[in-house]
A tleap script that builds the chain and sets N, CA, C and O, in Angstrom:
source leaprc.protein.ff14SB
mol = sequence {
  NMET GLY GLU ASN GLN PRO VAL PRO ARG ALA
  SER VAL ASP VAL PHE GLN ASP VAL LEU TYR
  ASP ILE LEU ALA ASN THR ASP ARG ARG HIE
  VAL LEU GLN HIE LEU ALA THR HIE GLU ASN
  SER LEU SER VAL ASP GLN LEU GLY ASP GLU
  LEU ILE SER MET MET SER GLN SER ALA ASP
  GLN THR GLU GLN GLU LEU ARG GLN LYS HIE
  TYR LEU THR GLY LEU VAL HIE VAL HIE LEU
  PRO LYS LEU CYS ASP VAL GLY LEU ILE GLN
  TRP ASP GLN GLU THR ASN GLU VAL SER ALA
  THR SER LEU LEU ARG GLU LEU SER ALA THR
  THR VAL GLY GLU GLY SER LYS LEU SER LEU
  THR LYS GLY ARG ILE SER ARG SER ASN GLU
  CYS GLY CTHR
}
set mol.1.N position { -1.671 -21.751 15.960 }
set mol.1.CA position { -2.977 -22.207 15.563 }
set mol.1.C position { -2.850 -22.865 14.201 }
set mol.1.O position { -2.349 -22.233 13.271 }
set mol.2.N position { -3.283 -24.107 14.046 }
set mol.2.CA position { -3.170 -24.834 12.796 }
set mol.2.C position { -4.127 -24.324 11.743 }
set mol.2.O position { -5.087 -23.616 12.050 }
set mol.3.N position { -3.865 -24.682 10.504 }
set mol.3.CA position { -4.682 -24.230 9.382 }
set mol.3.C position { -6.135 -24.688 9.482 }
set mol.3.O position { -7.037 -23.945 9.094 }
set mol.4.N position { -6.380 -25.892 9.992 }
set mol.4.CA position { -7.730 -26.440 9.994 }
set mol.4.C position { -8.467 -26.259 11.314 }
set mol.4.O position { -9.595 -26.730 11.457 }
set mol.5.N position { -7.860 -25.594 12.265 }
set mol.5.CA position { -8.511 -25.376 13.545 }
set mol.5.C position { -9.423 -24.161 13.452 }
set mol.5.O position { -9.093 -23.189 12.771 }
set mol.6.N position { -10.573 -24.206 14.133 }
set mol.6.CA position { -11.467 -23.047 14.091 }
set mol.6.C position { -10.823 -21.834 14.756 }
set mol.6.O position { -10.060 -21.965 15.713 }
set mol.7.N position { -11.139 -20.671 14.242 }
set mol.7.CA position { -10.621 -19.427 14.790 }
set mol.7.C position { -11.519 -19.018 15.955 }
set mol.7.O position { -12.741 -19.013 15.814 }
set mol.8.N position { -10.931 -18.675 17.105 }
set mol.8.CA position { -11.755 -18.242 18.239 }
set mol.8.C position { -12.630 -17.053 17.862 }
set mol.8.O position { -12.182 -16.153 17.152 }
set mol.9.N position { -13.857 -17.043 18.326 }
set mol.9.CA position { -14.836 -16.017 17.990 }
set mol.9.C position { -14.314 -14.613 18.323 }
set mol.9.O position { -14.513 -13.681 17.545 }
set mol.10.N position { -13.656 -14.460 19.459 }
set mol.10.CA position { -13.141 -13.141 19.841 }
set mol.10.C position { -12.149 -12.625 18.798 }
set mol.10.O position { -12.139 -11.432 18.494 }
set mol.11.N position { -11.318 -13.509 18.250 }
set mol.11.CA position { -10.349 -13.106 17.227 }
set mol.11.C position { -11.059 -12.627 15.965 }
set mol.11.O position { -10.664 -11.632 15.358 }
set mol.12.N position { -12.101 -13.341 15.581 }
set mol.12.CA position { -12.872 -12.955 14.391 }
set mol.12.C position { -13.559 -11.616 14.628 }
set mol.12.O position { -13.586 -10.777 13.727 }
set mol.13.N position { -14.115 -11.397 15.819 }
set mol.13.CA position { -14.778 -10.128 16.132 }
set mol.13.C position { -13.805 -8.955 16.064 }
set mol.13.O position { -14.124 -7.914 15.490 }
set mol.14.N position { -12.626 -9.119 16.644 }
set mol.14.CA position { -11.614 -8.055 16.609 }
set mol.14.C position { -11.196 -7.804 15.167 }
set mol.14.O position { -11.093 -6.654 14.739 }
set mol.15.N position { -10.958 -8.869 14.423 }
set mol.15.CA position { -10.558 -8.745 13.021 }
set mol.15.C position { -11.623 -7.998 12.230 }
set mol.15.O position { -11.301 -7.101 11.450 }
set mol.16.N position { -12.886 -8.358 12.422 }
set mol.16.CA position { -13.970 -7.695 11.696 }
set mol.16.C position { -14.063 -6.222 12.066 }
set mol.16.O position { -14.260 -5.382 11.188 }
set mol.17.N position { -13.925 -5.890 13.344 }
set mol.17.CA position { -13.974 -4.495 13.770 }
set mol.17.C position { -12.876 -3.680 13.098 }
set mol.17.O position { -13.125 -2.581 12.602 }
set mol.18.N position { -11.677 -4.216 13.085 }
set mol.18.CA position { -10.555 -3.515 12.452 }
set mol.18.C position { -10.791 -3.391 10.953 }
set mol.18.O position { -10.569 -2.329 10.371 }
set mol.19.N position { -11.239 -4.472 10.328 }
set mol.19.CA position { -11.480 -4.460 8.893 }
set mol.19.C position { -12.572 -3.460 8.529 }
set mol.19.O position { -12.426 -2.725 7.552 }
set mol.20.N position { -13.649 -3.416 9.282 }
set mol.20.CA position { -14.725 -2.456 9.011 }
set mol.20.C position { -14.230 -1.024 9.177 }
set mol.20.O position { -14.601 -0.145 8.400 }
set mol.21.N position { -13.396 -0.787 10.184 }
set mol.21.CA position { -12.831 0.554 10.377 }
set mol.21.C position { -11.967 0.944 9.179 }
set mol.21.O position { -12.047 2.073 8.695 }
set mol.22.N position { -11.161 0.034 8.714 }
set mol.22.CA position { -10.298 0.290 7.560 }
set mol.22.C position { -11.136 0.579 6.317 }
set mol.22.O position { -10.872 1.539 5.593 }
set mol.23.N position { -12.138 -0.249 6.077 }
set mol.23.CA position { -12.941 -0.136 4.855 }
set mol.23.C position { -13.956 1.008 4.904 }
set mol.23.O position { -14.564 1.331 3.884 }
set mol.24.N position { -14.144 1.619 6.062 }
set mol.24.CA position { -15.105 2.714 6.190 }
set mol.24.C position { -14.645 3.969 5.449 }
set mol.24.O position { -15.455 4.855 5.176 }
set mol.25.N position { -13.374 4.052 5.126 }
set mol.25.CA position { -12.832 5.230 4.472 }
set mol.25.C position { -12.618 4.971 2.982 }
set mol.25.O position { -11.958 4.003 2.605 }
set mol.26.N position { -13.169 5.827 2.148 }
set mol.26.CA position { -13.081 5.666 0.696 }
set mol.26.C position { -11.630 5.687 0.199 }
set mol.26.O position { -11.256 4.885 -0.658 }
set mol.27.N position { -10.827 6.588 0.728 }
set mol.27.CA position { -9.434 6.666 0.274 }
set mol.27.C position { -8.681 5.377 0.573 }
set mol.27.O position { -7.901 4.912 -0.258 }
set mol.28.N position { -8.903 4.790 1.755 }
set mol.28.CA position { -8.228 3.531 2.084 }
set mol.28.C position { -8.720 2.405 1.179 }
set mol.28.O position { -7.932 1.562 0.751 }
set mol.29.N position { -10.023 2.390 0.888 }
set mol.29.CA position { -10.532 1.360 -0.035 }
set mol.29.C position { -9.862 1.481 -1.392 }
set mol.29.O position { -9.507 0.469 -1.995 }
set mol.30.N position { -9.683 2.706 -1.884 }
set mol.30.CA position { -9.029 2.895 -3.178 }
set mol.30.C position { -7.578 2.423 -3.147 }
set mol.30.O position { -7.108 1.796 -4.096 }
set mol.31.N position { -6.872 2.718 -2.065 }
set mol.31.CA position { -5.485 2.264 -1.925 }
set mol.31.C position { -5.431 0.739 -1.965 }
set mol.31.O position { -4.624 0.158 -2.690 }
set mol.32.N position { -6.296 0.097 -1.181 }
set mol.32.CA position { -6.300 -1.368 -1.120 }
set mol.32.C position { -6.652 -1.986 -2.466 }
set mol.32.O position { -6.004 -2.936 -2.906 }
set mol.33.N position { -7.681 -1.445 -3.124 }
set mol.33.CA position { -8.065 -1.976 -4.430 }
set mol.33.C position { -6.932 -1.822 -5.433 }
set mol.33.O position { -6.667 -2.725 -6.225 }
set mol.34.N position { -6.271 -0.682 -5.395 }
set mol.34.CA position { -5.195 -0.416 -6.349 }
set mol.34.C position { -4.000 -1.340 -6.102 }
set mol.34.O position { -3.472 -1.939 -7.039 }
set mol.35.N position { -3.579 -1.454 -4.845 }
set mol.35.CA position { -2.420 -2.293 -4.543 }
set mol.35.C position { -2.712 -3.778 -4.765 }
set mol.35.O position { -1.825 -4.535 -5.160 }
set mol.36.N position { -3.948 -4.191 -4.514 }
set mol.36.CA position { -4.305 -5.604 -4.694 }
set mol.36.C position { -4.216 -6.025 -6.153 }
set mol.36.O position { -4.082 -7.214 -6.445 }
set mol.37.N position { -4.287 -5.074 -7.068 }
set mol.37.CA position { -4.232 -5.406 -8.493 }
set mol.37.C position { -2.839 -5.250 -9.087 }
set mol.37.O position { -2.645 -5.521 -10.272 }
set mol.38.N position { -1.868 -4.820 -8.289 }
set mol.38.CA position { -0.492 -4.656 -8.761 }
set mol.38.C position { 0.404 -5.724 -8.144 }
set mol.38.O position { 0.416 -5.908 -6.927 }
set mol.39.N position { 1.140 -6.413 -8.976 }
set mol.39.CA position { 2.056 -7.445 -8.499 }
set mol.39.C position { 3.281 -6.844 -7.826 }
set mol.39.O position { 3.788 -7.380 -6.840 }
set mol.40.N position { 3.749 -5.731 -8.366 }
set mol.40.CA position { 4.981 -5.120 -7.868 }
set mol.40.C position { 4.678 -3.960 -6.935 }
set mol.40.O position { 3.558 -3.450 -6.898 }
set mol.41.N position { 5.687 -3.554 -6.188 }
set mol.41.CA position { 5.516 -2.402 -5.309 }
set mol.41.C position { 5.485 -1.125 -6.146 }
set mol.41.O position { 5.969 -1.081 -7.277 }
set mol.42.N position { 4.901 -0.097 -5.549 }
set mol.42.CA position { 4.828 1.219 -6.168 }
set mol.42.C position { 5.444 2.228 -5.217 }
set mol.42.O position { 5.406 2.043 -4.001 }
set mol.43.N position { 6.004 3.280 -5.758 }
set mol.43.CA position { 6.441 4.359 -4.878 }
set mol.43.C position { 5.192 5.057 -4.357 }
set mol.43.O position { 4.136 5.013 -4.988 }
set mol.44.N position { 5.318 5.692 -3.215 }
set mol.44.CA position { 4.185 6.422 -2.652 }
set mol.44.C position { 3.742 7.509 -3.624 }
set mol.44.O position { 2.544 7.731 -3.795 }
set mol.45.N position { 4.694 8.191 -4.264 }
set mol.45.CA position { 4.349 9.230 -5.238 }
set mol.45.C position { 3.589 8.644 -6.424 }
set mol.45.O position { 2.608 9.226 -6.888 }
set mol.46.N position { 4.046 7.488 -6.915 }
set mol.46.CA position { 3.378 6.843 -8.044 }
set mol.46.C position { 1.963 6.412 -7.651 }
set mol.46.O position { 1.017 6.617 -8.410 }
set mol.47.N position { 1.822 5.819 -6.473 }
set mol.47.CA position { 0.499 5.421 -5.986 }
set mol.47.C position { -0.405 6.640 -5.888 }
set mol.47.O position { -1.541 6.618 -6.364 }
set mol.48.N position { 0.100 7.703 -5.270 }
set mol.48.CA position { -0.690 8.920 -5.138 }
set mol.48.C position { -1.098 9.488 -6.486 }
set mol.48.O position { -2.254 9.864 -6.683 }
set mol.49.N position { -0.149 9.552 -7.418 }
set mol.49.CA position { -0.452 10.081 -8.756 }
set mol.49.C position { -1.515 9.247 -9.461 }
set mol.49.O position { -2.427 9.794 -10.082 }
set mol.50.N position { -1.400 7.927 -9.367 }
set mol.50.CA position { -2.374 7.048 -10.034 }
set mol.50.C position { -3.758 7.182 -9.414 }
set mol.50.O position { -4.762 7.194 -10.127 }
set mol.51.N position { -3.816 7.285 -8.083 }
set mol.51.CA position { -5.111 7.422 -7.423 }
set mol.51.C position { -5.717 8.798 -7.687 }
set mol.51.O position { -6.925 8.917 -7.892 }
set mol.52.N position { -4.892 9.821 -7.683 }
set mol.52.CA position { -5.386 11.171 -7.952 }
set mol.52.C position { -5.896 11.283 -9.382 }
set mol.52.O position { -6.891 11.963 -9.629 }
set mol.53.N position { -5.232 10.630 -10.321 }
set mol.53.CA position { -5.663 10.698 -11.723 }
set mol.53.C position { -7.037 10.057 -11.913 }
set mol.53.O position { -7.742 10.370 -12.873 }
set mol.54.N position { -7.420 9.162 -11.000 }
set mol.54.CA position { -8.738 8.525 -11.102 }
set mol.54.C position { -9.831 9.408 -10.491 }
set mol.54.O position { -11.017 9.172 -10.720 }
set mol.55.N position { -9.435 10.422 -9.716 }
set mol.55.CA position { -10.405 11.328 -9.110 }
set mol.55.C position { -10.944 12.268 -10.178 }
set mol.55.O position { -10.312 12.484 -11.213 }
set mol.56.N position { -12.111 12.818 -9.913 }
set mol.56.CA position { -12.691 13.754 -10.875 }
set mol.56.C position { -11.806 14.985 -10.999 }
set mol.56.O position { -11.263 15.482 -10.013 }
set mol.57.N position { -11.675 15.453 -12.199 }
set mol.57.CA position { -10.831 16.606 -12.470 }
set mol.57.C position { -11.623 17.899 -12.266 }
set mol.57.O position { -12.759 18.027 -12.724 }
set mol.58.N position { -11.013 18.832 -11.584 }
set mol.58.CA position { -11.619 20.135 -11.339 }
set mol.58.C position { -11.232 21.070 -12.473 }
set mol.58.O position { -10.142 20.960 -13.035 }
set mol.59.N position { -12.124 21.985 -12.805 }
set mol.59.CA position { -11.827 22.960 -13.855 }
set mol.59.C position { -10.781 23.959 -13.390 }
set mol.59.O position { -10.024 24.484 -14.206 }
set mol.60.N position { -10.727 24.227 -12.112 }
set mol.60.CA position { -9.804 25.194 -11.542 }
set mol.60.C position { -8.487 24.499 -11.178 }
set mol.60.O position { -8.465 23.625 -10.311 }
set mol.61.N position { -7.402 24.884 -11.833 }
set mol.61.CA position { -6.096 24.252 -11.634 }
set mol.61.C position { -5.599 24.421 -10.202 }
set mol.61.O position { -5.058 23.481 -9.619 }
set mol.62.N position { -5.779 25.607 -9.633 }
set mol.62.CA position { -5.337 25.868 -8.262 }
set mol.62.C position { -6.087 24.984 -7.282 }
set mol.62.O position { -5.484 24.414 -6.373 }
set mol.63.N position { -7.390 24.866 -7.458 }
set mol.63.CA position { -8.202 24.010 -6.591 }
set mol.63.C position { -7.755 22.554 -6.713 }
set mol.63.O position { -7.669 21.847 -5.709 }
set mol.64.N position { -7.474 22.109 -7.917 }
set mol.64.CA position { -7.032 20.733 -8.150 }
set mol.64.C position { -5.690 20.479 -7.462 }
set mol.64.O position { -5.505 19.420 -6.862 }
set mol.65.N position { -4.770 21.406 -7.532 }
set mol.65.CA position { -3.463 21.250 -6.891 }
set mol.65.C position { -3.603 21.184 -5.379 }
set mol.65.O position { -2.916 20.398 -4.728 }
set mol.66.N position { -4.487 22.002 -4.814 }
set mol.66.CA position { -4.733 21.953 -3.367 }
set mol.66.C position { -5.332 20.608 -2.956 }
set mol.66.O position { -4.945 20.051 -1.928 }
set mol.67.N position { -6.266 20.082 -3.742 }
set mol.67.CA position { -6.872 18.785 -3.455 }
set mol.67.C position { -5.822 17.680 -3.517 }
set mol.67.O position { -5.822 16.772 -2.686 }
set mol.68.N position { -4.924 17.758 -4.504 }
set mol.68.CA position { -3.871 16.754 -4.638 }
set mol.68.C position { -2.928 16.793 -3.440 }
set mol.68.O position { -2.562 15.746 -2.905 }
set mol.69.N position { -2.536 17.984 -3.021 }
set mol.69.CA position { -1.636 18.119 -1.876 }
set mol.69.C position { -2.307 17.576 -0.615 }
set mol.69.O position { -1.681 16.860 0.166 }
set mol.70.N position { -3.565 17.914 -0.422 }
set mol.70.CA position { -4.324 17.428 0.733 }
set mol.70.C position { -4.436 15.899 0.686 }
set mol.70.O position { -4.285 15.231 1.709 }
set mol.71.N position { -4.699 15.353 -0.495 }
set mol.71.CA position { -4.842 13.909 -0.651 }
set mol.71.C position { -3.534 13.194 -0.311 }
set mol.71.O position { -3.536 12.214 0.434 }
set mol.72.N position { -2.426 13.679 -0.852 }
set mol.72.CA position { -1.127 13.046 -0.599 }
set mol.72.C position { -0.737 13.141 0.865 }
set mol.72.O position { -0.151 12.205 1.411 }
set mol.73.N position { -1.051 14.251 1.505 }
set mol.73.CA position { -0.760 14.402 2.933 }
set mol.73.C position { -1.532 13.360 3.741 }
set mol.73.O position { -0.968 12.718 4.627 }
set mol.74.N position { -2.810 13.192 3.440 }
set mol.74.CA position { -3.623 12.182 4.127 }
set mol.74.C position { -3.121 10.774 3.864 }
set mol.74.O position { -3.125 9.926 4.756 }
set mol.75.N position { -2.694 10.532 2.649 }
set mol.75.CA position { -2.181 9.217 2.284 }
set mol.75.C position { -0.952 8.868 3.125 }
set mol.75.O position { -0.868 7.774 3.683 }
set mol.76.N position { -0.012 9.790 3.211 }
set mol.76.CA position { 1.254 9.539 3.908 }
set mol.76.C position { 1.098 9.549 5.425 }
set mol.76.O position { 1.731 8.751 6.116 }
set mol.77.N position { 0.274 10.433 5.944 }
set mol.77.CA position { 0.209 10.605 7.397 }
set mol.77.C position { -0.929 9.856 8.077 }
set mol.77.O position { -0.918 9.700 9.298 }
set mol.78.N position { -1.906 9.393 7.315 }
set mol.78.CA position { -3.049 8.715 7.928 }
set mol.78.C position { -3.256 7.311 7.353 }
set mol.78.O position { -3.177 6.321 8.080 }
set mol.79.N position { -3.515 7.233 6.069 }
set mol.79.CA position { -3.981 5.979 5.475 }
set mol.79.C position { -2.910 4.905 5.349 }
set mol.79.O position { -3.142 3.764 5.747 }
set mol.80.N position { -1.752 5.237 4.810 }
set mol.80.CA position { -0.704 4.224 4.677 }
set mol.80.C position { -0.248 3.690 6.034 }
set mol.80.O position { -0.098 2.476 6.177 }
set mol.81.N position { -0.018 4.550 7.046 }
set mol.81.CA position { 0.362 3.997 8.356 }
set mol.81.C position { -0.702 3.061 8.935 }
set mol.81.O position { -0.372 2.019 9.501 }
set mol.82.N position { -1.960 3.426 8.794 }
set mol.82.CA position { -3.037 2.600 9.342 }
set mol.82.C position { -3.105 1.249 8.624 }
set mol.82.O position { -3.264 0.210 9.265 }
set mol.83.N position { -2.986 1.267 7.303 }
set mol.83.CA position { -3.035 0.021 6.526 }
set mol.83.C position { -1.816 -0.857 6.810 }
set mol.83.O position { -1.919 -2.083 6.825 }
set mol.84.N position { -0.686 -0.237 7.029 }
set mol.84.CA position { 0.527 -0.980 7.352 }
set mol.84.C position { 0.430 -1.592 8.747 }
set mol.84.O position { 0.814 -2.743 8.953 }
set mol.85.N position { -0.079 -0.826 9.692 }
set mol.85.CA position { -0.188 -1.310 11.072 }
set mol.85.C position { -1.040 -2.569 11.201 }
set mol.85.O position { -0.781 -3.406 12.065 }
set mol.86.N position { -2.050 -2.708 10.350 }
set mol.86.CA position { -2.916 -3.897 10.437 }
set mol.86.C position { -2.465 -5.009 9.495 }
set mol.86.O position { -3.123 -6.046 9.405 }
set mol.87.N position { -1.353 -4.806 8.794 }
set mol.87.CA position { -0.779 -5.877 7.989 }
set mol.87.C position { -1.379 -6.051 6.610 }
set mol.87.O position { -1.214 -7.108 6.001 }
set mol.88.N position { -2.082 -5.027 6.093 }
set mol.88.CA position { -2.658 -5.142 4.758 }
set mol.88.C position { -1.712 -4.674 3.664 }
set mol.88.O position { -1.820 -5.101 2.514 }
set mol.89.N position { -0.789 -3.799 4.025 }
set mol.89.CA position { 0.220 -3.348 3.065 }
set mol.89.C position { 1.591 -3.387 3.719 }
set mol.89.O position { 1.714 -3.391 4.944 }
set mol.90.N position { 2.604 -3.416 2.888 }
set mol.90.CA position { 3.976 -3.240 3.333 }
set mol.90.C position { 4.399 -1.856 2.866 }
set mol.90.O position { 4.137 -1.469 1.727 }
set mol.91.N position { 5.051 -1.118 3.744 }
set mol.91.CA position { 5.514 0.221 3.392 }
set mol.91.C position { 6.940 0.369 3.882 }
set mol.91.O position { 7.193 0.446 5.084 }
set mol.92.N position { 7.848 0.407 2.958 }
set mol.92.CA position { 9.257 0.630 3.278 }
set mol.92.C position { 9.501 2.126 3.209 }
set mol.92.O position { 9.579 2.697 2.121 }
set mol.93.N position { 9.621 2.755 4.351 }
set mol.93.CA position { 9.746 4.206 4.381 }
set mol.93.C position { 11.127 4.681 3.949 }
set mol.93.O position { 11.303 5.858 3.636 }
set mol.94.N position { 12.104 3.790 3.928 }
set mol.94.CA position { 13.430 4.176 3.436 }
set mol.94.C position { 13.415 4.341 1.918 }
set mol.94.O position { 13.980 5.295 1.382 }
set mol.95.N position { 12.758 3.395 1.228 }
set mol.95.CA position { 12.664 3.480 -0.232 }
set mol.95.C position { 11.370 4.135 -0.676 }
set mol.95.O position { 11.203 4.451 -1.854 }
set mol.96.N position { 10.449 4.343 0.263 }
set mol.96.CA position { 9.136 4.941 0.000 }
set mol.96.C position { 8.317 4.096 -0.978 }
set mol.96.O position { 7.602 4.628 -1.827 }
set mol.97.N position { 8.435 2.762 -0.844 }
set mol.97.CA position { 7.707 1.824 -1.690 }
set mol.97.C position { 6.589 1.162 -0.879 }
set mol.97.O position { 6.770 0.836 0.294 }
set mol.98.N position { 5.436 0.971 -1.516 }
set mol.98.CA position { 4.318 0.276 -0.881 }
set mol.98.C position { 3.886 -0.886 -1.765 }
set mol.98.O position { 4.005 -0.839 -2.990 }
set mol.99.N position { 3.380 -1.933 -1.113 }
set mol.99.CA position { 2.880 -3.094 -1.853 }
set mol.99.C position { 1.851 -3.826 -1.004 }
set mol.99.O position { 1.771 -3.630 0.209 }
set mol.100.N position { 1.074 -4.662 -1.656 }
set mol.100.CA position { 0.082 -5.486 -0.970 }
set mol.100.C position { 0.788 -6.613 -0.230 }
set mol.100.O position { 1.812 -7.123 -0.686 }
set mol.101.N position { 0.233 -6.997 0.915 }
set mol.101.CA position { 0.744 -8.163 1.638 }
set mol.101.C position { -0.035 -9.389 1.204 }
set mol.101.O position { -1.035 -9.284 0.494 }
set mol.102.N position { 0.426 -10.545 1.633 }
set mol.102.CA position { -0.307 -11.775 1.322 }
set mol.102.C position { -1.690 -11.754 1.969 }
set mol.102.O position { -2.631 -12.332 1.425 }
set mol.103.N position { -1.827 -11.094 3.123 }
set mol.103.CA position { -3.139 -10.988 3.765 }
set mol.103.C position { -4.110 -10.196 2.887 }
set mol.103.O position { -5.259 -10.605 2.723 }
set mol.104.N position { -3.671 -9.080 2.326 }
set mol.104.CA position { -4.540 -8.306 1.433 }
set mol.104.C position { -4.905 -9.128 0.207 }
set mol.104.O position { -6.060 -9.134 -0.220 }
set mol.105.N position { -3.934 -9.815 -0.353 }
set mol.105.CA position { -4.230 -10.647 -1.541 }
set mol.105.C position { -5.223 -11.755 -1.201 }
set mol.105.O position { -6.110 -12.067 -1.995 }
set mol.106.N position { -5.069 -12.347 -0.017 }
set mol.106.CA position { -5.986 -13.398 0.428 }
set mol.106.C position { -7.400 -12.852 0.613 }
set mol.106.O position { -8.373 -13.466 0.177 }
set mol.107.N position { -7.502 -11.699 1.259 }
set mol.107.CA position { -8.814 -11.086 1.458 }
set mol.107.C position { -9.428 -10.650 0.138 }
set mol.107.O position { -10.637 -10.783 -0.055 }
set mol.108.N position { -8.612 -10.129 -0.774 }
set mol.108.CA position { -9.114 -9.714 -2.081 }
set mol.108.C position { -9.644 -10.898 -2.862 }
set mol.108.O position { -10.641 -10.783 -3.575 }
set mol.109.N position { -8.980 -12.036 -2.731 }
set mol.109.CA position { -9.400 -13.237 -3.452 }
set mol.109.C position { -10.725 -13.779 -2.930 }
set mol.109.O position { -11.435 -14.480 -3.652 }
set mol.110.N position { -11.068 -13.459 -1.671 }
set mol.110.CA position { -12.311 -13.974 -1.104 }
set mol.110.C position { -13.499 -13.065 -1.376 }
set mol.110.O position { -14.634 -13.430 -1.072 }
set mol.111.N position { -13.260 -11.886 -1.944 }
set mol.111.CA position { -14.335 -10.962 -2.270 }
set mol.111.C position { -14.860 -11.311 -3.652 }
set mol.111.O position { -14.117 -11.287 -4.632 }
set mol.112.N position { -16.120 -11.631 -3.723 }
set mol.112.CA position { -16.715 -12.092 -4.975 }
set mol.112.C position { -17.089 -10.937 -5.880 }
set mol.112.O position { -16.921 -11.041 -7.095 }
set mol.113.N position { -17.581 -9.862 -5.347 }
set mol.113.CA position { -17.979 -8.740 -6.189 }
set mol.113.C position { -18.352 -7.534 -5.366 }
set mol.113.O position { -18.338 -7.573 -4.136 }
set mol.114.N position { -18.687 -6.459 -6.055 }
set mol.114.CA position { -19.078 -5.209 -5.414 }
set mol.114.C position { -20.234 -5.446 -4.460 }
set mol.114.O position { -21.257 -6.009 -4.848 }
set mol.115.N position { -20.079 -5.027 -3.239 }
set mol.115.CA position { -21.150 -5.129 -2.256 }
set mol.115.C position { -21.298 -6.503 -1.624 }
set mol.115.O position { -22.191 -6.711 -0.803 }
set mol.116.N position { -20.440 -7.439 -1.992 }
set mol.116.CA position { -20.561 -8.772 -1.413 }
set mol.116.C position { -19.921 -8.809 -0.040 }
set mol.116.O position { -19.140 -7.926 0.313 }
set mol.117.N position { -20.251 -9.822 0.726 }
set mol.117.CA position { -19.645 -9.977 2.047 }
set mol.117.C position { -18.256 -10.571 1.896 }
set mol.117.O position { -17.999 -11.371 0.996 }
set mol.118.N position { -17.391 -10.176 2.768 }
set mol.118.CA position { -16.028 -10.680 2.770 }
set mol.118.C position { -15.995 -11.956 3.593 }
set mol.118.O position { -16.442 -11.968 4.741 }
set mol.119.N position { -15.479 -13.010 3.027 }
set mol.119.CA position { -15.381 -14.278 3.730 }
set mol.119.C position { -14.134 -14.261 4.598 }
set mol.119.O position { -13.021 -14.144 4.086 }
set mol.120.N position { -14.312 -14.377 5.894 }
set mol.120.CA position { -13.177 -14.345 6.810 }
set mol.120.C position { -12.695 -15.756 7.070 }
set mol.120.O position { -13.060 -16.377 8.068 }
set mol.121.N position { -11.875 -16.257 6.166 }
set mol.121.CA position { -11.380 -17.618 6.308 }
set mol.121.C position { -10.324 -17.711 7.388 }
set mol.121.O position { -10.115 -18.782 7.958 }
set mol.122.N position { -9.668 -16.627 7.674 }
set mol.122.CA position { -8.660 -16.607 8.729 }
set mol.122.C position { -8.897 -15.352 9.549 }
set mol.122.O position { -8.746 -14.242 9.039 }
set mol.123.N position { -9.264 -15.510 10.806 }
set mol.123.CA position { -9.506 -14.362 11.669 }
set mol.123.C position { -8.221 -13.932 12.333 }
set mol.123.O position { -8.034 -14.169 13.526 }
set mol.124.N position { -7.325 -13.299 11.583 }
set mol.124.CA position { -6.063 -12.898 12.172 }
set mol.124.C position { -5.679 -11.514 11.674 }
set mol.124.O position { -6.044 -11.101 10.574 }
set mol.125.N position { -4.965 -10.842 12.479 }
set mol.125.CA position { -4.390 -9.564 12.097 }
set mol.125.C position { -2.884 -9.718 12.194 }
set mol.125.O position { -2.354 -10.061 13.250 }
set mol.126.N position { -2.211 -9.469 11.115 }
set mol.126.CA position { -0.775 -9.639 11.074 }
set mol.126.C position { -0.094 -8.325 11.358 }
set mol.126.O position { -0.079 -7.432 10.510 }
set mol.127.N position { 0.465 -8.199 12.534 }
set mol.127.CA position { 1.235 -6.985 12.860 }
set mol.127.C position { 2.702 -7.335 12.711 }
set mol.127.O position { 3.179 -8.336 13.246 }
set mol.128.N position { 3.401 -6.499 11.983 }
set mol.128.CA position { 4.820 -6.753 11.809 }
set mol.128.C position { 5.566 -5.431 11.788 }
set mol.128.O position { 4.967 -4.362 11.913 }
set mol.129.N position { 6.841 -5.513 11.633 }
set mol.129.CA position { 7.665 -4.320 11.568 }
set mol.129.C position { 7.980 -3.976 10.128 }
set mol.129.O position { 9.046 -3.426 9.850 }
set mol.130.N position { 7.086 -4.283 9.209 }
set mol.130.CA position { 7.318 -4.042 7.788 }
set mol.130.C position { 6.938 -2.615 7.399 }
set mol.130.O position { 6.915 -2.292 6.212 }
set mol.131.N position { 6.643 -1.767 8.359 }
set mol.131.CA position { 6.218 -0.411 8.088 }
set mol.131.C position { 7.384 0.559 8.072 }
set mol.131.O position { 7.198 1.756 7.854 }
set mol.132.N position { 8.553 0.064 8.295 }
set mol.132.CA position { 9.734 0.909 8.255 }
set mol.132.C position { 9.876 1.829 9.451 }
set mol.132.O position { 10.649 2.787 9.419 }
set mol.133.N position { 9.128 1.537 10.512 }
set mol.133.CA position { 9.227 2.401 11.693 }
set mol.133.C position { 10.001 1.724 12.782 }
set mol.133.O position { 10.188 2.298 13.855 }
savepdb mol mol.pdb
quit
């Protein structure tokens, strides 16, 4: 499909459904926002630590440690695989590094501000084997 050809409506509908599913989860939105602002890849541990540090701090140390463990488990077993499968992030499971893809950067560039609509200039989902699986 050429750059200037219209995207078939069915492709845009599927893309929007997948995108809405991805963005429906707060943790995935935080991952995407964080990676979209970093030029270089981050280790999964570094990403998790940075995202956890932005969460509200609990007065109870034990409770905070449990929340962190739960958060990292969800990140590794749910959110990163899902984001990788739809082509928004690259995740090298051998080096445990994650980074934004060109698709995420493109979508981030089309978002004007908080609560604005996302302009779907390209109705495509990039599936690749960049997930290390």
